[in-house]
N, C-alpha and C positions, 0 to 999 in steps of 0.2 A: 957416473953414467950407469943406468940400469941395464943389466944383461938382456940381450935379445932372447925372446922366447924360443925354446928349442922346438923345431918343427921338422923332424927327420922324415916322418911318414905321414901321409894324409890321404884319406879316402873321402871324396866328395859325398855329401849326404849323411855321413855319420856325425853324431853329436860331438862337438868339440869339447874336450876335457880342459878344464881350467876355469879360473874365476877372474874377477877384475884385477886383483892384485898380482896374480901369477901370469896372466896373459895380456889383458888389455892395457894395464898401466905401463908395463915396459914398452909396448908398442907406441903409445902416445908419447912417452918420455923420449924415446929414441928418434921418432920420426915426425912429431907434430909440435912439441912444445917450443922448439926454436922459433917458429913463426907465430905460434898461438900461445905465447907465454902471458905473463901477468902485465908486462909493460908494452904498450902500443901494439897489441896483437893484430895480425892481418885480418881484414874484414870485420874488425871489432869483436872477434870471437876468441875468447881466452879459454883454454882447456886445462889451465893449471889446477883448478879445483874441481874438475869434472870427476865425479865419483861413479860408482856402479850404476847401471841403468835403473832408473825409477820413473814414476809417472811425471815428475817435475822436469827432469832433464831429457825426456824421451825425444823431444824435437831436436835437441842438440846432437844426440846420438844418431838420429836419422840423417842429419847433415853429414856427420862424420862417416857413416856407412857409405853414403852416396859418393863422397869425395874420395875416400880410400878405394872403393871398389872400381871407380872410373879412372883411377890413377891420377886424379887431380891433386891428391894430397899423399905424400909430400910432393912439392913442385919438382919438375923434371930436372932442374939444376941442382937438386939436393940428392944425398945418398938415398937409394931406394931399398925398401925391404925386400927380402927374398920372396919369390913367388908364393911358396907355401905359407910363409909367415903372413903375407897379405891375405891369402885365401882363408886361413884359419881365423884371423882377426875379423874379417868380414862376416864369416859364418857365425862367429861367437856373438857379434852385435845383433845379427838377425834373430838368433835364438833367444837372446836376452830380451829383445824388444817384443817378440811374440809372447813370451811368458809374462812379461811385465804388463802388457796391454791387453791381455786375454779377456779381462772383464770390462774393457773400455772400447770394444769393437775390434781389437786385435791389430796386428801389424801385417799388412798384405802387400806392401810395395814391391817386395821381391818377386811376387807372383803376377804383378801387373804386366801385360804384354808390352807396355811402353817402357818397362824396365828390363826387358829381355836382353838388350844389348849390354847390360851391366856385366854379363859374363864375358870374360876376356876373349876377343876374337882370335888372337894369336894362339891361345891355348886350345881353342876348339879345332883349329885347322892346321896347327903346327905340332911340333914335337913337345911332349910334356917333360918338364924337368924330373930328374930322378927323385923318387920319394912319393910321387903321386900314384896311387893305385885306384884304377877305375873299377867300378862294380858293374855287372850287366844292367843294361837299361830296362826301365819299365815305366809305366804311368800309374798314377794312383787309382785304386778302386774308387768308383764314383757313380753318381747318376747325373745325367747331362740333360738339362732342360732344352726342349726344342726351341728354335728361334721363331719369331713372328712369321717369317717367310715359310718355314717348314710347316708351322701349324695351320696357316691359312691355306696352304697348298693341299694339306691332308683333307681339310674340310671341303675345299673346292671339288675334290675327287668324288665326294658323296652326291653332289647335286648338279655338276656340270660335266659335259663331255668335251674334251679338248681334241683337236684334229690330230690325225696320225702324222708321223714325220714324212715330209715330202722332199725327197732328194733334189728335186728340181728347184725348190724354193726353201733352202735350209735355214734361212733367217726368220721365217714366219713362226709364230708361236705354235708349239707342238706339245702333245701330251707328255707330261713329265717335266716341262719347264716350270720355273717358278711363276707364281701369279705376279704379273708386273704391277707397278704402281700406275695409277691413272695419270692424266696430264696435269693434275693438280698435286701430284706427289703423294697421294693417299694410297695406302695398301688396304684394299677392301675385297670382300667376298660379295659377289652379285648374284641375285636370284633371278633366273629366267630371262636374262637380257638377250640370249640367243634366240628367243621366241618373240621378241618385241618387233612388231611390224608397223606400228603407228603410235604416236602420242600427241597430246595437245600441249602446245607451248614450245618455248625455246630451250636453250641449253640448261639454264638454271632450273626451269620447271621440270625438265626431264630428270635432272640429277636428284631433285627432291622427291619425285614420284617413284623412282625405281627403288625397290627394296635392296638394301645392302647392309652389311655389318663390317665395321673396321677391324683390323687386327687387334686382338685383345691383349696378348702377351706383350710386355713392354721391354724395351732395350734403351740404353743410354747411348744412342748412336751419335758419335762425334767423329773423331779421326782415329783410324787404326783398327786393329783386330778387336772384336767385341765378344766373340762367342767362346768363352772359357766356361767349363762346367760349374765352377764355383762362383760365377758372377750373378746368376739369377735363380730365383725360385718362382713359385706361383702364389701370389697373396690371395687373401680372402675376397677382395674386390674382383680380382680377375677370375677366380673360381665362380663367383656369382654370375658374372657376365658370360662365361663359357656355358654355364647351365642354361641361361636364357637363349643363347645362340643355338645350343643343342636342340631345344624345343622347336625353334624355327626350321632348323635343318631337317629334323625328323618329319615334320609335317610336309615340307617340300619334297622330301624323298618319297612320301606316300602319295601326295596329291598333285605335285607340280604346281603350276600357277594358280590352281584352284585354292591353294592354301593362302594365297595373298591377293586374289582377285575374285570378282563376281563372275558367275558362269557366262554371262553375256559378253564379257571382255575377251573370251577365248573364241576367236573366229578367224577364218581366212579371208573374210570379206568385211572390212571395216565399214563399208557403206551400209551394210545390213543393220547396223546398230546406231545409225545417226541419231535416232530418237533418244537413245540412252546417253549420248555424248553431248547433250545440250548444256549451255551455260559455260561459265568459266571454271574449268576443271584443272587448270594449270597447277602442277605441283601435287595433285592428289593421286593416290593409287588408282583411282577410277579413270584417270586420263589416258591409261595405257591399253593398247590392244595387243593380245598375244595370239600367235598362230596356234593351230590345233596340233601341229607336229610335235611328237614327244621327243625331247632332246636330252632329258636327264637320264642317268643310268637307272634301269629298272632292277631293283634289288629285292631280297627277302623282306625288307621293310615295307615296300609297296605291296608285295604279295600278302603280307599279314594284314595290312590296313584295308585292302580292297577286297578281301574275302570275308564272308560272314563268320562271326564267332572267332574264338581264339583257341587254336589247338596247341598242344605242347610242342609239336614238331615245328609248326610255323614260328612260334615264339622263340624257340631255341635257335632256329635258323637265322632269325633276325638278330638275336643276341650275338651269335658266333660271327655273323657277317660284320656287324658293326665293330665288334671287338678287334677283329683282324684289320679292318679298314683304318682303325684309329691307332692301334698299337703296332701294326705291321707284322704281328705274329698270331697264330691261332691260339685261342684260350686253352688253358689246361682244363681237364674235366671239372676240377674244383672251381675254377674261375667261371666256367660256363654255368655250372649249377648255381653259383652265388648270384650272378646277374639274372639268371632265369627266375630265381626265387624273388629277387627284388621286383622284377617286372610283374610277376604273378600277384604279389601282394599289392602292388600299386593298382593293378587292374581290378582286384577285388574291392578295393576301397573307392576308386574313382570311376570305374567303368572302363570299357575297352579304349575309347578314343583318348581320353586324358591319361588313363593308366599306362597305356603303351608309351605315350610320349614322355611322361615323367619317368617311367621305369627305365627306358632305354637311355634317357639323358645321363643317367649315372655313369655309363661307360665312358662318356666324354671326359669325365674327371678321374678316370683310372690313372694310377701313377704312370703306367707305361704309355698312356695316350699323351702325356705331357712331358715325360722324361724318358731318356734312354738309359737303362741301367747297364753298368759295366762293373759288376760286383765280384765276378769270378769266384763264386762261393762253392764251386763243385769239386775242386781238388785241393790237396794239401800243398802249401807253399814250398818252394825250393829253399835252399839255404839263404837266399837273399830276400825271402818273403814274397816271391813272385809266383803268380798263377797265370797260365795262358788262357785267354778267352776261348770259348768254344761254342759250337752250335748257334743258337739264336743270338746270344750276346756278340759273338764274333761276326756272324752274318749281318746283323743289323749295324754293327760298327762299320763294317765295310760298305754296306748300303748307304749309310749316313755320310760316308766320306765323299760320295759322288752325287747322291740323289735326294729328292724331297718326297718321293712317292714310295710305296711299299716295294719290296723286292720283286723282281720279275720271276716268272715261273721257274727258270733254270736255277736261280739262286735259292729260291724257296725250296725246290726239290733237293738241292745239295744239302741244305741245312737239315731237312727232315730225314735224309738218308745218311746222316752222320758224316758228311763229306765237307764239313767246315770245322776242322779241328787241327789243321797243320798249316805251316807256312806255305807249303805247296798248294794246298786248297785255296788259300787266299790269292796266291799268284795266278792260279788258273782263272779265278773269277775276275780279278782285276784286268788281266789281259783281255778277257772276253768282253767286258763292259767298255773298256777304253777303245776297243777296236770297232764297236758297234755305234755308229752315229745316231741311230734311232733311239738308243738309250740315252736320254738326256742327262746332263751332268751339271746342274745349276750350282752345285757346291763349288765346282772349279771356278766358274765365273765369279761367284761371290768372293772367293779368295782374292781375285784381282781387284774387285771393288774395294775390299777392305785394305788391300796392300797399297793401291794407288790413291784411294780416296777421291775418285773423280765423280762420285755419285751424289755429292752434297750440293752441287751448284744451284739446283732449283730451290734449295732451302736457305740460301744466303740472302737475307732481306736487304734490298738495296735502297738507298736514299734516291728518291725520284729525280731530283735535280742532278745529283752526281752520276746517276745512271744515264740520263739524257746526254750529259757532257761526254760520255764515252763514245757516243755514236750509235749505241744500241737503242732499240725502241724502249721508251719508258711508258708507253701507253698500256694501261690496264695490266693484264697478266702476260703480255706478249713475251717479255724477257724470261719469265719463270717457265713458261711453257716451252720456250726455246731451249732452256737448260735441261728440262726433263727429256726433251727430244735428244739433246746432245748426249745425255747419259745412255739412252738406248743406242745411239750411234756408236759410242765408244764401246759399249758391250759387244756390238756386232763386229767392230774392228778387232777386238781381242779374240773373238771366236774365229775369225779368219786366220789370225796368226796361229792360234792353237790348232787349227785344222792342218796347217802346213807343218807345225811341230818342229821347227828348226830355229835355233837361236832365238827362242821365244822372248826372253827378257831384252836382249839387244835389239830385236826388231821392234818391240813395243816402245823402246826408248828412242829409236832412230828412224822409224818408218816415215816416209814422205806421203804415205797414203792416208786418207781420211774418209770415213763414212759420214756422209753429210746429207742434209735436206736442202731444198732449193733456197730456203731462207738463210742458210749458213754462209752465203757469199758475203754477208755483212760481217758476221763474227770472224770469218777468216780474212777479212779485208784489212785495209790500212787506215788508221785514223789520220785524217788530214790535219795539217797545221791550221792555225787561225787564218793565215793569209790564203791558203789553198781553199779553205771553206768559203771565205768571202769571195774569192775568184769564181768558185763553182756557182754560188748564188747569183753573182753578177752575170755570168755566162748564161745561166738558165733564164734569167729575167730578160736578157737581151734576145735570146732565141725565141722566147714567148712573144716578146714585143714585135719581132720581125715576122713571126707567123701570123700574129694578130693583124699587123699592117697589111700583109699579103692577102689575108682573108677579106679584110674590109675593102681593099681595092677590087677584089673579085666579086664582092657582094655589097655594092654601095647601098647605103640606107638601111641595111639589115643589122639586127642585133647579134653579136657573136655568140656562139654557144658557150655554156658555162664550162664545158670540158676543155675548151681552148684557153679560157681566161685563168683556170685553176690548174693548168697542166703541170706547172712546176712544183705544186704542193706535195706531190708524191715522191719527190726525189730526196734521198738522204745525202745532203751536201757535206756532211761531216766525214763521210767514209768513201774511200775508193774500193769498191767491191772486189772481192777475189773472183777470178774466173774459174769456178768449180764446175767440172763436167766429168762424166764417166759412165761406166756401165751401171744399169739399174740393178739394185739388190734390195733386200728387205731387212728390217730390224724387228725384233720382238717387242710388241707394245701391248697395252691392255685391251681388253674387250671394250666395246662401246660403253662408255660410262658417263659422259657428259654431253650426250647428243652430238650435235655437229662440232662440239669442241674437242672431240677425241683426237688422240694422237694417230698419225697415219704411219703405216709400216714402210712406205716407199722411201728409198734412199738411193744414193749413188756412191760408187767407189771412185773417189777423185784423188787428185794430187795437189798438195798444198803449194802455195807460191814459193818459188825457189829462194833460198836464203833467209826465209822468214819463219819457218816452222820446222820442227824435227821431233817427231814422236809425241806420245801422249802428254808429256809434261808441257807441251806448247799448244795443246788443244784447249779451247774455251772451257770444256767440262772440267778439266783439272785446274786451270788457272782461276776460274771463278770459285771452285770449291775451296781454293786456298786464297781467298780474298775476304774483305769485310764490307760493311755497308757503304763506305765512302771511298775505299782505295784498295790497292794491293796489300798483301800481307807478307812482306819479304821475310819476316822472322819465321812465320809459319812455313813458308816455302823452304827456307833454309833448314829449318828443323826437320822437315820431311826428307830432304836430300841427305842430311847428316844421319838420320835414323834408318831410313829404308834402303839407301844405296851404299852408304859408307860404314854402316854398322856402329855408329857412335852413339853415346848416351849423353843426355843433357839433364843435369839435376833439376829438381823442381824449383820454381821461383820462390825465394824466401818471402815469408808473409810480410816482412818489413819493407819490401820493394814495391814502389808504386809503378807498376809496369804500364805506363802510358806515354805516348809520344805527344809532343807539344802540338796544340791546335794552331797551325800556321798555314792557312789556306793558300797563301802566296808562295809557299816553298814546296819543293819537290819532296817526295817521300824520303829519298836518300838524305836530303838536308835535314829533315825532321828527325831522322834516326841518328843524328850526331850524339844524342843523349846516351845511346847504348854503348858509346865508346869510352864512357867514363870508366875509370880503372875497376871499380867494383862490379860493373856490368860486363865489361869486355871479356873477362875470363870465359864466360859462357857464350856471349854473343859473337865472339870471333869464330865460333864453330858454326854459326847459323847465318848471320847477316851476309857475309861475303858469298854464301851459296845461294841466297835468295834474291839478292839485288840484281844479278844478271837477268832475272825475269822482268825487270823494269822495262824491257823492250816491248812489253804488252801492258795494256791498261787493265783495270779491274773488271772489265767485261770480256777480256780475252782478245781484244783487237790489237794488232801490231801497230806500233807507233815509233816515231823517231824524235818526237819532242814531248816535253811535259812542262806545263806552265810556260810555254813559248821558249823553253830552253832545250838544247839538245839532250836527249836521254843518255845518261851515263849507265851503261849496262855491264861495266867491268866488275869482276869479282875475283875470288881466290879460294882455292882449296887449301885448308890449313890443317895439319895434324890428322890426316885421313887414316893413318895406319899403314899406308902404302906410299913410300917416298916418291914413287914414280907418278903418282896422281897429284901430289902437292904442287902448287904454283898458281900463278895468275891466269885468268881467262878473260877473253874480250867480251863475251856475251853468253847467253843461256845455251846457244847451239854448241859453242866450243866446250862448255862445261859438260853438256850431255854426251857429246862425242867422246870426251876423255874418259868419263866414268863408265860409259857403256862398253868400252873395250877392256875394262879391268876385270881381273879374276875376283877381286875383293867384292865387287858389286854382285857377281854371281853367287858368291858364298853367303852374302848377307840376304840375298833373295831366298836362298835355300833355308836360312835360319827362320825367316818369316813363314815359309811354307811349312816347316816343321811345327812352329807354334800353332798355326791354323789347324793343321790336321791332327795334331796330338792334343790340342786344347790346353796347352801349358807352355811355360817357358823352358828353353833348353837349359841343361846343366852340363857340367864337365863330363859326367858319365855318358852323355849323348854324343860326345865328340866323334867316336867311330861311326855312328849313324849319320851324322852330318857330313863327315868326310866321304862316306860311301854314297850318300845322296848326291853330293856335288860331283863326284866322279861319274856317277851314272848320267847326270845331266850333261856334263861336258863331253864324256866319251861317246854320247849318242847325239852329238851335234846340237846341244841346247834343247833337248827334248823334254817337254813337260810330262809326257807319258812315262818316260824313263825315270824322272824324278819322283813321280807319284808311285810307281812300282817299287822303287827303293824305300820310300817312306812307309808305304802301306804294308810292306812285308818285314819291317824292322821290329826289333824287340819292343821299342817304345810304343808301337801301335798294337802289338799282339799280346803283351803281358801287362798284368795289373799287379801292383803291390798291395797286399792285403794284410790286415792286422787281426788275427783270429782272437786276440785278447779283448777286442772291443765288443 
């Protein structure tokens, strides 16, 4: 037997000394070879001849890293390595993979937010074994690309005025809120729609005629956190598109609708231009009538373009205004001079009109207009290589933590006055902004979107026949529009819970309240059985026949009206609608974007049917977001529970596995999922399937049901190896599962871990354990307060300090 590697002292983050022969091979020999030897190895994986990490065996080492880090290997009934031994082996593998694959795209799995739970939860929130020495926390120096939502909101500020916060109607869209997607799920910037008073044609014609630009910056939005600094850059195609958008925006800043319409289209009396609106103009820019009221912000750009000539003062004012509007900070004298020179040279070459537009467009591509730098280049690092952010870097980091628009005047003044340099400065500004409802905080809501993943429902393409069978409408875009409506409704519910700021996570998991539209009585209703559906159809037919008979008796010889003979056609016989009613509230939706097809802000705060729903995980927005084209997705739902509430990790599916369920339309999903119980699959699937199957009490459109394929729904499940023995055990259905987890301390701690990742832009490490424990204590000691959690995170060393390498 090879001697176990000596691991008396360990500091997370430091390079592990040792090579394959002295560190990795002893670990494999002592803990892995018994199961993965040369003869009949477990899972067909032999590690007997596994040598040092190289390009050929890198995939095997990836698997070993995941299994060892998640404590799947060695099996629980075998002797386990010491904590430090396991940590050092895991760090060594990661280091070797990064070095080996550096020229092949690198190894980044350890930095993926989906792998954040690979860090041992018990070590983060419990006592560390002797020998582990933590170093003070910090985050890497970096530049952080803005998200599509941030970018389009910045651009929107240049050409549109949003309403002030109205305390009487807090749910309505307000200045500082993110630009919402339209009812088709598109994130667009619209020109002049607040001045449109008439158009020719219907919904599609309107959508075609209105000038708009889609979000240019791209993201790979799927499930989970997406906004880490090292995920995205700006490619050449995006830069070219941004430059084109910039020209359109500058012209609109200068001239308003005159930049996109003919002068006759701007009038308060559409009847006065009837002669100009002849013929079929549907879908053309000339089909729109704009009011004469000026709605856009009037800025130095409009002053420059609407006065004769070009003075240096006016040109510099336009440069400086645009620079701060796009980067959120004033330019330095050098930056101001540089862009002034670019604009002047452009004007000399092209003339005022085109020269100003082209010259100012360059500012839209400034690094700080597309990225937020956190380079901490102003001071010398401490003994751990850390420098605290200060001034504009610190102020903009804090602003970015909550907002999508530039700092308000108080924060801006604090930065300029040198009062954004300490932890106390940050605490002062965080307290002020969190207490002020008129200061919108869309970044907080985006965290809950990324955490719960309820905003994907409208993008799940449904098979028309399968959708119709759920009881939801399969006509046209009705279902998808309902799902985008549902996302806005869930947004509003979260905001209501955040406003109360007590037991935030538990309330979101267990609330019986729902924000709903009038049409949601179907989605929150119950799918009838085949027999109940037939009985409803028969009853409606009988009622219609009786009405028709009575009408004919009262009107002999007359033809019955069509409304009477077709009366039963409007009834949804497949669903027993929920009785949703409650006080009127509002939800934030997009500006008018598709004519009469636009989403409406009107909502009600209702109570879900007793015993059928509990919290966001039982709302259609979440259920449909975790479904597929034909059915529920119990594996994905279970994966979500395991990762987001229990803090577990699931290794990637091996490329040799054909992860498909059998195509058996006559069987239930649970019956089809029998294939996941095969020995090779069940090791991972036992952590997911029993957590996702309780949600079979809802169909894939989110309706409650008691039968599937004419069989009683089996909604039983089980929590297995949660990390908290009190949580483990069987559950009867999704509601019992949610109630058990919602009461657990572990779920709170896992929630804190995800909040840390979101606001720090990276995965947690063992060095962050004190920060996570303090954040959880702040949350719990303040009654489950999100504000207290944010205060703790945003004043932590991980947020305030950056690790820099002055040798680079």
